[in-house]
C-alpha positions in Angstrom: 83.1 -37.3 42.0 80.2 -35.0 41.8 78.9 -33.8 38.5 79.8 -30.2 37.7 77.6 -28.6 35.1 79.2 -26.3 32.6 79.2 -22.6 33.6 79.7 -21.4 30.0 76.6 -19.8 28.6 74.3 -22.0 26.4 74.4 -20.6 22.9 71.2 -18.8 22.2 68.9 -20.5 19.6 67.5 -17.1 18.5 69.3 -13.8 17.9 66.2 -12.2 19.4 66.3 -14.0 22.7 66.8 -11.5 25.6 70.3 -11.8 27.1 69.2 -11.5 30.8 65.8 -13.3 30.7 65.5 -15.9 33.4 64.9 -19.4 32.0 66.1 -21.6 29.3 67.5 -18.8 27.1 68.3 -16.6 30.1 71.0 -16.3 32.7 73.7 -19.1 32.3 73.9 -19.3 36.0 70.4 -20.5 36.3 71.4 -23.9 35.1 69.5 -26.2 32.7 66.5 -26.9 34.7 64.5 -28.0 31.7 67.0 -30.8 31.3 67.0 -31.8 34.9 70.4 -30.2 35.4 71.4 -28.2 38.5 74.1 -25.7 39.2 74.8 -27.3 42.5 77.2 -30.4 42.8 75.2 -33.5 43.6 76.7 -36.9 44.4 76.4 -39.3 41.6 75.3 -42.1 44.0 72.3 -39.9 44.9 71.4 -39.6 41.3 71.7 -43.3 40.6 70.0 -44.3 43.8 67.2 -41.8 43.1 66.8 -42.7 39.5 63.3 -43.9 40.0 62.3 -41.0 42.2 60.1 -38.2 41.0 62.6 -35.4 41.6 65.5 -36.9 39.6 67.7 -34.3 38.0 70.5 -36.3 36.3 69.9 -37.9 32.9 70.9 -41.5 32.3 72.9 -40.4 29.3 74.6 -37.1 29.1 73.5 -36.3 25.5 70.1 -38.0 25.8 68.2 -36.6 28.7 65.7 -39.0 30.3 62.9 -36.5 30.0 62.7 -33.7 27.6 62.6 -30.0 28.5 59.3 -28.6 29.3 59.2 -26.3 26.3 60.6 -28.5 23.6 60.1 -32.0 24.7 56.4 -32.6 23.9 56.9 -30.9 20.5 59.6 -33.4 19.7 58.2 -36.5 21.3 54.6 -36.0 20.1 55.4 -34.3 16.8 54.2 -37.2 14.6 51.0 -37.5 16.5 50.4 -33.8 16.4 51.1 -33.7 12.7 48.6 -36.4 12.0 46.0 -34.7 14.3 46.6 -31.4 12.5 46.1 -32.9 9.1 42.9 -34.6 10.3 41.6 -31.4 11.7 42.2 -29.5 8.5 40.6 -32.3 6.4 37.6 -32.2 8.7 37.2 -28.5 8.4 37.4 -28.7 4.7 34.9 -31.5 4.6 32.6 -29.6 6.9 32.7 -26.4 5.0 32.6 -27.8 1.5 30.5 -30.9 2.0 28.5 -31.1 5.2 27.9 -27.4 5.4 26.9 -27.2 1.8 24.5 -30.1 2.2 23.0 -28.8 5.4 22.7 -25.3 3.8 20.8 -26.9 0.9 18.6 -28.7 3.3 17.8 -25.9 5.8 19.5 -22.5 5.3 18.9 -21.9 1.6 15.6 -20.0 1.2 15.3 -21.2 -2.3 15.5 -24.9 -1.2 13.0 -24.2 1.6 10.5 -22.6 -0.7 10.8 -25.4 -3.3 10.2 -28.0 -0.6 7.2 -26.0 0.7 5.8 -25.6 -2.8 5.7 -29.4 -3.1 3.3 -29.6 -0.2 0.7 -27.1 -1.6 -2.5 -28.5 -2.8 -5.0 -26.7 -5.0 -8.2 -25.5 -3.3 -6.9 -25.4 0.3 -8.3 -22.1 1.3 -6.8 -22.3 4.8 -3.4 -23.1 3.4 -0.8 -25.1 5.4 0.2 -22.3 7.7 -2.4 -21.1 10.3 -0.4 -18.2 11.6 -0.6 -15.0 9.6 2.9 -14.0 10.9 4.3 -17.3 9.5 2.5 -16.6 6.2 4.1 -13.2 6.1 7.5 -14.8 6.6 6.9 -16.9 3.5 6.3 -13.7 1.5 9.6 -12.4 3.0 11.4 -15.6 1.9 10.0 -15.2 -1.7 11.3 -11.6 -1.7 14.8 -12.7 -0.5 15.0 -15.3 -3.2 13.9 -12.8 -5.8 16.3 -10.1 -4.6 19.3 -12.4 -4.2 18.8 -13.7 -7.8 18.8 -10.2 -9.1 21.8 -9.3 -6.8 23.8 -12.2 -8.1 23.0 -11.9 -11.8 22.0 -8.4 -12.7 23.1 -6.0 -10.0 22.6 -2.4 -11.0 20.8 -3.3 -14.3 17.2 -2.4 -15.0 16.0 -5.7 -16.6 16.6 -9.1 -15.1 15.9 -12.5 -16.8 15.8 -15.1 -14.0 15.5 -18.1 -16.3 18.7 -17.4 -18.3 20.4 -15.4 -15.5 21.3 -12.5 -17.7 20.6 -8.7 -17.7 19.6 -6.9 -20.8 21.8 -3.8 -20.7 25.3 -5.2 -20.6 26.8 -2.4 -22.7 25.6 0.8 -21.1 24.6 -0.5 -17.7 21.4 0.6 -15.9 19.9 3.1 -13.6 19.3 0.6 -10.8 15.5 0.7 -11.3 15.1 -2.5 -9.3 17.4 -1.4 -6.5 15.7 2.0 -6.0 12.2 0.7 -6.6 12.6 -2.1 -4.1 14.5 -0.2 -1.4 11.5 0.6 0.8 10.3 -3.0 0.6 13.7 -4.0 2.0 13.2 -1.5 4.8 9.6 -2.7 5.5 10.8 -6.3 5.6 13.6 -5.3 7.9 16.4 -6.7 5.7 19.2 -4.5 7.1 22.2 -6.0 5.4 20.5 -5.8 2.0 19.5 -2.2 2.7 23.1 -1.5 3.5 24.4 -2.8 0.1 21.6 -1.1 -1.8 22.4 2.2 -0.1 26.1 1.8 -0.9 25.2 1.3 -4.5 23.0 4.4 -4.5 25.8 6.4 -2.9 28.6 5.3 -5.2 27.1 4.1 -8.4 23.7 5.8 -9.0 24.4 8.4 -11.6 21.7 10.3 -13.6 24.2 12.2 -15.7 23.5 9.9 -18.7 22.5 10.6 -22.2 19.3 8.5 -22.0 15.7 9.1 -22.8 13.4 7.8 -20.0 9.7 7.8 -19.5 8.7 10.7 -17.3 5.9 8.9 -15.6 7.7 5.6 -14.9 10.8 7.4 -13.7 8.8 9.5 -11.4 6.7 6.8 -9.7 9.5 4.2 -9.5 12.8 6.2 -9.1 11.7 9.5 -7.5 8.9 7.7 -5.5 11.4 5.1 -4.3 13.9 7.6 -3.1 11.4 9.8 -1.4 9.8 6.8 0.4 13.2 5.5 1.5 14.0 8.9 2.9 10.7 8.9 4.8 11.0 5.4 6.2 14.7 5.8 7.2 13.9 9.0 9.2 10.5 8.2 10.6 10.8 4.5 11.2 14.4 4.2 12.5 13.8 0.7 13.8 13.2 -0.7 10.3 16.5 -1.9 8.9 18.5 0.5 11.0 21.7 2.0 9.6 24.0 4.5 11.2 24.6 6.1 7.8 21.2 7.7 7.7 20.9 8.8 11.3 20.3 12.5 12.1 23.6 14.3 11.9 25.4 11.5 9.9 27.2 12.4 6.8 24.8 10.4 4.6 21.6 11.6 6.3 20.3 13.4 3.2 21.5 10.9 0.6 18.1 9.9 -0.7 16.7 13.4 -0.8 19.8 14.7 -2.6 19.5 12.0 -5.2 15.7 12.7 -5.5 16.4 16.5 -6.0 19.0 15.7 -8.7 16.6 13.5 -10.6 13.7 15.9 -10.3 15.7 18.7 -11.8 16.3 16.6 -14.8 12.7 15.6 -15.1 11.4 19.2 -15.1 12.3 19.6 -18.7 9.4 17.3 -19.6 7.0 20.1 -18.5 8.4 22.6 -20.9 5.8 21.8 -23.6 3.6 24.5 -25.2 0.7 23.6 -23.0 2.4 22.5 -19.8 1.3 18.9 -20.2 4.5 16.9 -19.7 6.1 15.1 -22.6 6.0 11.3 -22.3 9.8 11.1 -22.3 12.7 13.3 -21.2 16.4 13.1 -21.7 18.3 12.9 -18.4 21.4 14.6 -19.6 19.9 17.6 -21.4 16.6 17.7 -19.4 14.7 18.2 -22.6 11.3 16.7 -23.3 11.2 14.1 -26.1 8.3 13.6 -28.5 7.4 9.9 -28.7 6.4 8.4 -32.0 3.6 6.4 -30.5 0.0 7.8 -30.6 1.1 10.9 -32.5 3.2 12.1 -29.7 0.3 12.2 -27.2 0.9 11.7 -23.5 -1.3 9.1 -21.8 -3.7 10.5 -19.2 -2.1 8.3 -16.5 1.3 9.7 -17.4 0.0 13.3 -17.0 -2.1 12.7 -14.0 -0.1 10.3 -11.9 3.0 12.2 -10.9 1.5 14.7 -8.5 2.0 12.8 -5.2 5.7 12.5 -5.8 6.4 16.1 -6.8 4.1 17.5 -4.1 5.9 15.6 -1.4 9.3 16.7 -2.8 8.0 20.3 -2.6 7.1 19.7 1.0 10.6 18.4 1.9 12.6 21.0 -0.1 10.3 24.0 0.1 10.5 24.4 -3.6 7.0 25.4 -4.7 7.9 25.1 -8.4 7.5 21.3 -8.1 4.0 21.8 -6.7 2.9 24.3 -9.3 4.0 22.3 -12.3 2.1 19.2 -11.4 -1.1 20.9 -10.3 -1.1 22.9 -13.5 -1.4 19.5 -15.3 -4.5 18.8 -13.3 -6.0 22.1 -14.1 -5.4 21.6 -17.8 -7.1 18.2 -17.8 -10.1 19.6 -16.0 -10.3 22.5 -18.4 -11.2 19.9 -21.1 -14.5 19.5 -19.1 -14.6 15.7 -19.4 -18.1 14.3 -19.8 -19.3 12.8 -16.5 -15.8 13.3 -15.1 -14.4 10.6 -17.4 -11.3 11.5 -19.2 -10.0 10.3 -22.6 -7.0 8.0 -22.5 -4.5 10.5 -24.1 -3.8 14.2 -24.2 -1.6 16.3 -26.5 1.3 18.2 -24.8 1.4 20.8 -27.6 -2.3 21.8 -27.3 -3.5 20.4 -24.0 -6.5 18.8 -25.7 -7.7 15.2 -25.5 -6.8 12.8 -28.2 -9.2 10.1 -29.4 -12.5 8.9 -27.8 -11.5 5.9 -25.7 -12.9 5.9 -22.1 -11.2 3.2 -20.0 -10.0 2.6 -16.4 -7.3 0.2 -17.8 -4.0 0.8 -19.5 -3.0 4.5 -20.0 -5.8 5.9 -17.8 -6.0 3.9 -14.6 -3.8 5.8 -12.1 -5.2 9.2 -13.0 -8.4 8.2 -11.1 -6.3 6.7 -8.3 -4.5 10.0 -7.8 -7.7 12.0 -7.5 -8.5 10.3 -4.2 -4.9 10.2 -3.0 -4.1 13.8 -3.7 -7.1 14.7 -1.5 -5.8 12.5 1.3 -2.1 13.3 1.0 -2.7 16.9 1.9 -5.0 15.9 4.9 -8.2 16.7 3.0 -7.2 20.3 2.6 -7.7 20.3 -1.2 -11.4 19.5 -1.7 -11.1 20.1 -5.5 -9.7 16.6 -6.0 -12.4 15.0 -3.9 -15.0 16.8 -6.0 -13.3 15.5 -9.2 -13.2 11.9 -7.8 -16.9 11.9 -6.7 -17.9 13.2 -10.2 -15.7 10.6 -11.9 -17.1 7.8 -9.7 -20.7 8.8 -10.5 -19.7 8.7 -14.2 -18.2 5.2 -13.8 -21.4 3.9 -12.1 -23.5 5.4 -14.9 -21.4 4.5 -18.0 -19.0 1.7 -17.3 -20.3 -0.6 -14.5 -22.3 -3.6 -15.7 -23.1 -7.2 -14.6 -22.4 -10.5 -16.1 -25.2 -12.6 -17.6 -25.1 -15.7 -15.5 -23.7 -15.0 -12.1 -24.1 -11.2 -12.0 -20.5 -10.4 -11.3 -19.9 -6.6 -11.3 -17.4 -5.4 -14.0 -16.0 -2.1 -15.2 -16.0 -2.1 -19.0 -14.7 0.3 -21.6 -16.2 2.7 -24.1 -13.6 2.5 -27.0 -15.6 4.9 -29.2 -16.8 7.3 -26.6 -19.6 7.4 -24.0 -22.3 7.5 -26.7 -21.2 4.2 -28.2 -21.4 0.5 -27.1 -19.9 -0.8 -23.9 -17.0 -3.3 -24.4 -17.0 -6.1 -21.8 -13.2 -6.0 -21.6 -11.6 -5.5 -18.2 -7.8 -5.2 -17.8 -6.3 -6.7 -14.7 -5.0 -3.1 -14.1 -8.6 -2.1 -13.3 -8.4 -4.3 -10.2 -6.9 -1.3 -8.4 -10.4 0.1 -8.2 -12.0 -2.0 -5.4 -9.3 -0.7 -3.0 -9.4 2.9 -4.3 -13.2 3.1 -4.0 -13.1 1.8 -0.4 -10.3 4.3 0.4 -12.3 7.2 -1.1 -15.4 6.2 0.9 -13.7 5.9 4.3 -10.5 8.0 4.0 -8.6 4.9 5.1 -10.4 4.6 8.4 -11.8 1.2 9.6 -15.3 0.8 8.1 -16.9 0.6 11.6 -15.4 3.9 12.5 -16.2 5.6 9.2 -19.9 4.7 9.4 -20.1 6.7 12.7 -18.9 9.9 11.1 -21.3 12.7 10.4 -20.5 12.6 6.7 -21.5 9.0 6.1 -24.3 8.7 3.5 -26.0 6.1 1.4 -23.7 7.1 -1.4 -20.7 6.0 0.7 -22.5 2.7 1.7 -23.1 1.9 -1.9 -19.4 2.7 -2.7 -18.5 0.0 -0.1 -20.9 -2.4 -1.9 -19.2 -1.6 -5.2 -15.7 -2.2 -3.8 -16.7 -5.6 -2.4 -18.4 -6.7 -5.5 -15.6 -5.6 -7.8 -13.1 -7.3 -5.4 -15.0 -10.6 -5.9 -14.8 -10.2 -9.7 -11.0 -9.7 -9.5 -10.8 -12.8 -7.3 -12.9 -14.7 -9.9 -10.4 -13.5 -12.7 -7.7 -15.4 -10.8 -9.8 -18.5 -10.0 -10.9 -18.8 -13.7 -7.4 -19.9 -14.9 -5.6 -23.1 -14.6 -2.8 -21.5 -12.5 -5.0 -19.4 -10.2 -3.4 -16.3 -11.6 -5.3 -13.7 -13.5 -4.6 -13.0 -17.2 -3.6 -9.6 -18.4 -7.1 -9.0 -19.8 -10.4 -10.7 -19.3 -13.6 -10.4 -21.3 -17.1 -11.1 -19.8 -20.4 -12.3 -21.1 -23.1 -9.7 -20.6 -26.8 -9.5 -21.3 -27.8 -7.8 -24.6 -28.2 -4.9 -24.0 -26.0 -4.9 -20.9 -27.6 -4.4 -17.5 -25.9 -1.3 -16.0 -25.4 -0.3 -12.4 -27.5 2.8 -13.0 -30.4 0.4 -13.8 -30.1 -1.5 -10.5 -28.8 1.3 -8.3 -29.7 4.8 -9.5 -27.2 7.3 -8.3 -28.4 8.5 -4.8 -27.0 12.0 -5.5 -29.0 12.5 -8.7 -31.9 10.5 -7.4 -32.3 11.8 -3.8 -35.9 10.4 -3.4 -34.8 6.8 -4.1 -35.8 4.4 -1.4 -33.0 3.5 1.0 -33.3 0.1 2.4 -30.6 -2.1 3.9 -31.7 -5.1 2.0 -31.1 -3.2 -1.3 -27.4 -3.1 -0.5 -26.8 -6.8 -0.2 -24.2 -8.5 -2.4 -25.9 -9.3 -5.7 -23.4 -11.7 -7.3 -23.1 -15.4 -6.7 -20.3 -16.7 -4.5 -17.0 -17.4 -6.0 -15.3 -20.3 -4.2 -11.8 -21.5 -4.7 -12.9 -25.1 -5.0 -15.9 -24.6 -7.2 -16.2 -27.0 -10.1 -15.8 -26.2 -13.8 -19.6 -26.0 -14.2 -20.1 -23.1 -11.8 -22.1 -20.4 -13.5 -19.6 -17.6 -12.9 -17.0 -19.5 -14.9 -19.2 -19.3 -18.0 -19.2 -15.5 -17.6 -15.4 -15.1 -18.1 -13.9 -15.3 -21.6 -10.1 -15.6 -21.7 -8.8 -14.9 -25.2 -5.6 -16.2 -26.8 -3.7 -13.0 -27.0 -4.6 -11.9 -23.4 -3.5 -15.0 -21.5 -0.1 -13.7 -20.1 0.4 -12.8 -16.5 2.9 -10.0 -15.7 3.2 -10.5 -11.9 0.9 -7.5 -11.5 0.0 -6.2 -8.0 -3.5 -4.7 -8.5 -5.6 -7.5 -7.0 -3.3 -7.9 -4.0 -3.3 -4.1 -3.6 -7.1 -4.0 -3.4 -7.2 -7.0 -1.0 -4.8 -5.1 1.2 -7.1 -2.1 1.3 -10.3 -4.1 1.7 -8.8 -6.1 4.6 -7.4 -3.0 6.3 -10.8 -1.1 6.0 -13.3 -3.9 6.6 -11.3 -6.2 8.8 -12.8 -9.2 6.9 -10.4 -12.1 6.9 -11.8 -13.4 3.6 -9.5 -10.9 1.8 -6.5 -12.3 3.5 -7.6 -15.8 2.6 -8.0 -14.8 -1.0 -4.6 -13.2 -1.0 -3.0 -16.3 0.5 -4.4 -18.5 -2.3 -3.0 -16.1 -4.9 0.4 -16.0 -3.2 0.5 -19.8 -3.3 -0.3 -19.8 -7.0 2.6 -17.4 -7.6 4.9 -19.7 -5.8 3.7 -22.8 -7.6 3.5 -21.5 -11.1 5.9 -18.6 -11.6 8.9 -20.0 -9.7 12.1 -20.6 -11.7 13.6 -23.8 -10.3 17.1 -25.1 -10.7 18.7 -28.4 -9.7 21.6 -28.0 -7.3 24.8 -29.7 -8.1 25.4 -32.7 -5.8 28.8 -33.7 -7.0 30.5 -32.6 -3.7 27.7 -33.9 -1.6 27.8 -37.5 -0.1 24.9 -39.3 -1.6 23.5 -42.8 -1.9 21.5 -44.4 -4.6 18.3 -43.5 -2.6 19.1 -39.8 -2.2 16.7 -37.5 -4.0 18.1 -34.6 -6.1 18.1 -31.2 -4.5 16.1 -28.4 -6.2 15.8 -24.8 -5.3 13.8 -21.8 -6.4 16.1 -19.1 -7.8 13.6 -16.5 -8.8 10.2 -15.7 -10.2 9.1 -14.8 -13.7 6.1 -13.5 -15.7 4.1 -16.1 -17.6 3.3 -16.5 -21.3 0.0 -18.3 -20.5 -1.6 -18.3 -17.1 -4.3 -20.6 -18.2 -2.1 -23.7 -18.8 -0.1 -25.9 -16.4 2.8 -26.0 -16.8 2.8 -22.5 -18.1 5.4 -21.1 -20.5 7.8 -18.8 -18.6 8.6 -15.4 -20.3 12.0 -15.1 -18.6 11.4 -11.6 -17.1 11.0 -10.4 -13.6 9.2 -7.1 -13.4 10.6 -4.5 -11.0 7.1 -4.1 -9.5 7.1 -7.8 -8.4 9.4 -6.8 -5.6 8.4 -3.1 -5.2 4.6 -3.7 -5.2 3.3 -7.3 -5.4 5.3 -8.8 -2.7 5.1 -5.7 -0.6 1.3 -5.7 -0.6 1.3 -9.4 0.2 3.6 -8.7 3.2 1.4 -5.8 4.4 -1.8 -7.8 3.9 -0.5 -10.4 6.3 0.9 -7.8 8.8 -0.9 -6.0 11.6 -3.5 -3.5 10.4 -1.7 -0.5 12.1 1.7 -1.2 10.4 2.2 1.6 7.9 -1.4 2.6 8.6 -3.8 3.9 5.9 -4.9 6.7 8.2 -1.4 8.3 8.2 -0.1 7.4 4.8 -0.9 7.3 1.1 0.8 4.8 -1.3 1.8 6.1 -4.7 0.9 4.0 -7.7 4.1 2.0 -7.3 3.3 1.2 -3.6 5.8 3.7 -2.1 4.3 5.0 1.1 4.4 8.8 1.8 3.1 10.6 4.9 0.0 12.7 4.9 0.7 16.4 5.7 -1.0 19.8 5.8 0.0 22.2 3.1 1.1 25.7 4.1 2.6 28.8 2.6 3.0 28.6 -1.2 2.2 24.9 -1.1 -1.6 25.1 -1.6 -4.1 24.7 -4.3 -3.5 27.4 -6.9 -6.4 26.9 -9.2 -10.2 26.6 -9.2 -12.5 24.5 -11.4 -14.4 26.2 -14.2 -18.2 25.9 -13.3 -20.0 23.2 -15.1 -23.3 23.8 -16.9 
């Protein structure tokens, strides 16, 4: 008798199965093909005789089909194997992600680990370094920045002070203004770190709030915060390929984010200028926009605070069309010049209430340095359309040559000293590291940022300009010696020098060609006059005896001034020696200021021969740069990322990247474009004639 399959519908295994779908859960008349059953009667003998044939359709046992249905059979038959395979797969993925991936990341993907391993290969005195390609060296700088940024991002995001040794911030109660974020924003762009720019921009958009009852320093807030926002606006609009984001594209909702934040901040800073004289108060309250009298120095404002805010407010005036910004900061320059500083050299402080100088100290170091820098840069920022600032710079530089430039006793290093009691009193052989901005600034003033070979062909090139190049090179060598004189290869905050008695002044060796027009002009008279300073020179070298490092001056604060001048000297002269010196200093920063941590290896498969894994997690200032190992001060300065590493990166970049001929850098290394003033944006004052 032939087998007759049941014609009653097979109960659906799911209430959601379609009633008329063809197949296992479909039409009951379609049979149970998955079980080898047919709707047609087939002789049993055929089934038995064909049992071993491939097209068999009848099971040996009615309730135990010989082969399983195509959909459910393998799942049932191979389920134990699949379960084991699935568990093994999950375990492998967990093992890979939490063990092997962690281990390989520590070995190759973690910039901190890579930098630490590289630092172990560095040897003192290798001028050529271990990387022959300047692009590869630039990438090492980028790696150091990434490590610094990620440490801050992880442990102090949004705060103004970061301690990389202890991994804490210092403003846990009231939060911060994001100084490091804004100050480093254009460095992120220049280094093309798009994802990090994106997060920084998001923080600025959602969290940066100046409506706080806080007193801030007018000068520092201007050069770091206002300067950082203006530079970010410029780079994001004029260099769209650097860390490109859709948010700041033309027409996008966030196109004007940086300039809007800058305008908000500037309105709050304007209250600092509401002093009786117009000289800005040192501090200002962000909430009330009222100037604050400081208790230091009888409430006087330093000359650098008064004379180093012009680039920022002038560029803001250009962007917004608000001439008030321009007029306020140029009024400050007029008030300083009305004091008729002797030989163009200003005192270190000025009273906001009277507009008169305070004290007698003449210095190019702390509290005065960037005033002189901005004389040159104001002239260049407005495309040489404001000659009053070039005139003030030339006068000041002649005064520096006459009164402050001297030579050391043994090796004839050129230094810029101080006159603490005024120009009529003795020269102090003290030179702050801050003064090392001068070599680059002098070269910039002499050439306007052009390559030296091109500048020398211009009609305005004179012996005075040639001697300024000599000054810049000789002072650059002295700043290099200040680094080489220490055990770490990093300059101390202040150096003193051994001079003749009385000191030999530059005016004695090189009388000013402007005031001495009949002086003989011979090329051999312009040769370098100091002895060479080599990285591998022994401790008995004569130049070492000329540098006196005192106990209270031995700290290093990660300052950028030497690297800044190396950047200018390389861009202007094209001499690779300045890159080589910069590379040596960079290696010293890596070796001696790095904060190293030991990575946990508890989850990493190890053997008894496996070395522990270390990584660099950040960089810090030093308590003593003349000792190895050096005491770490547990503080990363914001200008470490905003200036020092940026100048290293630009030093190792192509000479036309952010070119000196098209830009000026403010005193916090924020690049602004040069432009031609027009309308109300023009010089609104004239100098009082000198007798």
